[in-house]
C-alpha positions in Angstrom: -8.6 -25.3 1.1 -10.9 -24.9 -1.9 -9.8 -25.9 -5.5 -9.9 -21.9 -6.6 -7.6 -21.0 -3.5 -5.3 -23.4 -4.1 -5.0 -22.4 -7.6 -3.6 -19.2 -6.7 -0.6 -20.5 -4.6 0.6 -22.9 -8.0 -0.1 -20.8 -10.9 2.4 -19.0 -12.6 1.4 -15.5 -11.5 4.1 -13.3 -13.4 3.7 -15.5 -16.9 0.2 -15.3 -16.7 0.4 -11.5 -16.2 2.6 -11.2 -19.2 0.8 -12.8 -21.2 -2.1 -10.8 -20.1 -0.3 -7.5 -20.7 0.6 -8.3 -24.0 -3.2 -9.3 -24.6 -4.5 -5.9 -23.6 -2.5 -4.0 -25.8 -3.0 -6.2 -29.0 -4.1 -3.7 -31.9 -6.0 -6.3 -34.0 -8.8 -4.9 -35.1 -11.4 -7.7 -34.4 -9.8 -9.0 -31.6 -9.5 -5.8 -29.5 -13.0 -4.7 -30.4 -14.4 -8.2 -29.2 -12.5 -7.8 -25.9 -13.6 -4.6 -25.1 -17.6 -5.3 -26.2 -17.5 -8.6 -24.1 -16.2 -6.6 -20.8 -18.7 -3.7 -21.7 -21.4 -6.4 -22.2 -20.1 -8.9 -19.0 -19.8 -5.9 -16.2 -22.2 -3.5 -17.5 -19.7 -1.2 -17.8 -21.1 3.1 -18.3 -19.7 4.3 -21.6 -21.7 7.4 -21.3 -19.5 8.7 -18.8 -16.3 8.2 -20.8 -14.7 11.0 -23.0 -15.1 8.7 -25.9 -18.0 6.8 -25.4 -17.3 4.4 -28.3 -15.7 1.4 -27.2 -14.6 0.5 -30.8 -12.8 3.3 -30.9 -10.0 2.7 -28.5 -7.0 1.3 -30.1 -6.2 -1.3 -28.0 -8.1 -3.0 -24.8 -5.5 -1.5 -22.0 -6.8 2.7 -23.8 -9.9 1.7 -23.0 -9.9 -0.2 -19.4 -8.1 3.1 -18.3 -10.2 5.5 -20.4 -10.4 9.0 -19.0 -14.1 10.1 -18.5 -15.5 13.2 -19.5 -15.5 16.8 -17.7 -17.5 16.8 -14.9 -17.8 13.1 -14.7 -16.3 13.4 -11.3 -16.1 16.3 -9.1 -14.6 16.7 -5.4 -16.4 17.1 -2.3 -17.6 20.9 -2.2 -16.1 21.0 1.3 -12.6 22.1 0.5 -11.8 20.8 4.0 -12.7 17.2 3.6 -10.5 13.9 1.8 -11.6 12.7 -1.1 -12.0 9.3 -2.0 -9.4 8.1 -4.0 -11.1 5.7 -6.6 -14.1 4.1 -7.8 -14.9 0.7 -6.4 -16.0 -0.8 -3.4 -14.4 -0.3 0.4 -12.8 -3.3 1.0 -12.2 -2.3 4.6 -11.6 0.7 6.1 -11.1 2.5 10.0 -8.1 2.5 12.5 -4.7 1.0 12.3 -4.7 -0.9 15.6 -0.9 -0.7 17.2 0.6 -0.9 13.2 -1.8 -3.6 12.4 -4.5 -3.3 9.2 -7.4 -5.1 9.2 -7.8 -7.4 5.9 -10.7 -9.7 6.9 -12.4 -11.8 9.5 -9.5 -13.2 11.6 -6.7 -11.7 9.1 -4.8 -8.5 9.3 -0.7 -7.4 8.2 1.4 -4.7 9.6 1.9 -1.4 7.9 5.5 -2.0 8.0 4.6 -5.6 5.9 2.9 -3.4 3.5 5.2 -0.5 2.9 8.3 -2.8 3.3 9.6 -0.5 5.5 9.8 0.1 9.4 10.7 3.7 9.6 8.4 4.9 6.7 5.6 3.0 8.3 5.8 4.1 12.0 3.6 7.2 11.4 1.0 5.4 10.8 1.2 3.0 13.8 -2.4 4.3 15.3 -3.8 6.1 12.4 -6.3 5.1 9.5 -6.5 3.5 6.6 -8.9 3.0 3.8 -8.8 -0.3 1.1 -10.7 0.2 -2.3 -11.2 -2.6 -4.9 -11.6 -1.7 -8.3 -13.6 -4.0 -10.5 -13.4 -4.3 -14.3 -16.3 -2.2 -15.0 -14.5 0.4 -12.8 -12.8 3.9 -14.1 -9.1 2.8 -13.5 -7.4 6.2 -12.7 -6.6 6.7 -8.7 -6.5 10.5 -7.2 -5.2 12.1 -4.5 -7.2 12.3 -1.5 -5.4 15.2 -0.4 -2.6 18.0 -1.8 0.7 16.3 -1.0 4.6 16.5 -2.5 6.0 13.2 -3.4 8.7 12.5 -1.1 9.3 8.3 -2.2 8.5 5.7 -4.1 9.2 1.7 -3.2 8.4 -0.7 -5.8 8.2 -3.5 -3.4 8.4 -7.5 -5.2 5.7 -9.6 -4.3 3.0 -12.6 -5.3 0.4 -11.8 -7.5 -3.0 -13.0 -5.7 -6.3 -12.0 -6.8 -7.7 -9.0 -4.6 -11.4 -10.2 -5.7 -13.3 -10.4 -2.3 -12.7 -14.1 -2.0 -9.4 -14.1 -2.1 -9.3 -11.5 0.5 -11.0 -13.5 3.2 -9.1 -16.8 1.8 -5.4 -15.3 1.6 -3.5 -14.7 4.9 -1.6 -11.1 5.0 -2.4 -10.8 0.8 -2.2 -6.9 0.1 1.4 -7.4 1.9 2.4 -10.3 -0.2 1.6 -8.7 -3.7 3.8 -6.5 -5.9 2.9 -3.0 -4.9 4.2 0.8 -5.6 4.2 2.4 -2.4 3.8 6.3 -2.8 4.8 8.5 -0.1 4.0 12.2 0.2 4.1 15.1 2.4 1.4 17.3 3.1 -0.3 19.8 5.1 -0.9 17.5 8.4 2.1 15.2 7.8 2.7 12.1 5.7 0.2 9.8 3.2 0.9 7.2 1.6 -1.3 5.7 -1.5 0.0 1.9 -2.3 -1.2 1.1 -5.3 -1.7 -3.1 -4.9 -1.0 -5.6 -8.2 -2.7 -8.9 -8.6 -3.3 -11.8 -10.8 -3.4 -10.7 -14.7 -4.2 -7.0 -13.5 -0.8 -6.4 -12.3 0.0 -3.0 -14.5 0.6 0.3 -12.4 1.3 3.6 -14.1 2.3 6.8 -12.2 2.0 10.6 -13.3 5.3 11.7 -12.7 7.3 8.2 -13.9 4.7 6.7 -16.4 4.8 2.7 -16.3 6.1 1.5 -13.1 5.0 -2.1 -13.2 5.9 -4.1 -15.1 9.0 -4.5 -15.1 8.2 -6.9 -12.3 10.9 -6.4 -9.4 13.1 -9.2 -7.6 14.1 -6.7 -5.0 12.4 -3.3 -3.4 13.3 -0.8 -5.9 13.5 2.6 -3.8 13.5 6.0 -5.7 14.1 9.2 -4.1 11.5 12.1 -5.6 12.8 15.0 -2.9 13.4 18.2 -4.0 11.8 17.1 -7.7 9.0 19.4 -7.0 6.1 17.4 -7.6 3.2 18.6 -5.8 -0.2 17.2 -6.5 -3.4 18.5 -5.6 -6.2 17.5 -3.6 -8.4 14.9 -6.4 -5.4 15.6 -8.9 -5.0 12.0 -10.7 -1.8 10.3 -9.0 -1.7 7.0 -11.0 -3.7 4.2 -12.9 -4.1 0.8 -13.2 -3.3 -0.8 -16.5 -5.5 -3.2 -15.3 -7.6 -3.3 -12.2 -6.6 -4.0 -8.6 -6.3 -2.2 -4.9 -5.6 1.2 -3.6 -4.9 1.5 -0.1 -4.7 4.7 1.2 -2.9 5.6 4.8 -3.1 8.5 7.0 -1.1 8.9 10.7 -2.8 9.5 13.9 -4.9 12.4 15.3 -4.6 13.6 11.4 -7.8 12.8 10.0 -10.9 11.3 10.8 -12.4 8.7 8.4 -16.4 8.6 7.7 -17.8 5.1 8.8 -18.0 3.2 5.7 -19.3 -0.8 5.5 -17.5 -3.5 3.4 -18.9 -3.2 -0.2 -20.0 0.1 0.0 -19.7 1.6 -3.4 -16.9 4.7 -3.9 -16.6 7.2 -6.3 -13.3 9.6 -7.1 -14.1 12.6 -5.3 -16.6 11.6 -2.9 -16.4 12.6 0.9 -14.1 10.2 2.4 -13.4 11.9 5.5 -11.9 15.0 7.0 -8.6 17.0 7.9 -8.2 17.5 11.8 -5.0 19.3 11.7 -4.2 21.2 8.5 -1.3 23.7 9.0 
C-alpha cells in the first residue's frame, strides 16, 4: 500500500472536512480572494462562462465554487428523447450493471444495494445501467436531471470520506459504497431513476434544490426522508443539487429503460450533452 493510500485510511476525514467547510465560508477579504484566485490559476477555471466572471466578487470561496453559469453556457441536447449528462467533469465509469454489481475499476466493483443502502430500492437496477461522473475543482459544481422525474425518497447514508480522485478509485475497494452520500430516488416516465451525490475528503458538502443543505451535518445512522405526495417534480436538464466542494455523482437506470452511449474512462463531460436515449417512455 502506498503512503498516500495509507493516509486515506488513517486521516480524520470528518474533522478535516469540517475545517474545510469553515475555510470555504470565510469572508475575510484578502484570504478568500487569495484562495479563489489560487484555484482559478492552478486548475485553469474558465470564468468567462460564469454569471459573474470576476473572481473577487464572490463573498466567500464556496460561493465561487458553486457559481452559477451565464444563460446559454450549457444547453440540453436538442433531441427531447435523449438523456442528458447530469454534470461537468469526466466519466469515471459507465455501462451495464451486471447482476446487481457496478464496476469501479480494474478488479473492483460494489453492489447497487451497497451504494443505495437499501436492497429493495436497488432491485430495479439489478441489470440496468449506470454513469459515474467525477467533478474536479475546475468544474461547474451543480448537478442536473438526466430526465424529468418526481422525487420519491432520499437516503443520507453515513460513511467515510475517501478521496474520489482517479488514483483513489483505483486503490480503495468499494469506495463509492463506503463514502458518505445522498441517495435521491425519482419516478420517471420509464420507471425509477436514481442520482447518488457522493461526498469525499474535504469536499463533502451536498445541497439539494428541494431541501437546502443536506451534508453536513454528517450522519451517524441512515437518514431517510419520504417526499411522496410533495409534488417535487424536476424537468429534464433542471438543476437538482450542488456540491459545496466537488466529488462524484452516479446516475442509475433500470433494465431496458435506457441505452447509454459508449464512453471511455476519463471522457470529458458537460451538463446537457447526450448521455444516451430513452427506450420506453410512457
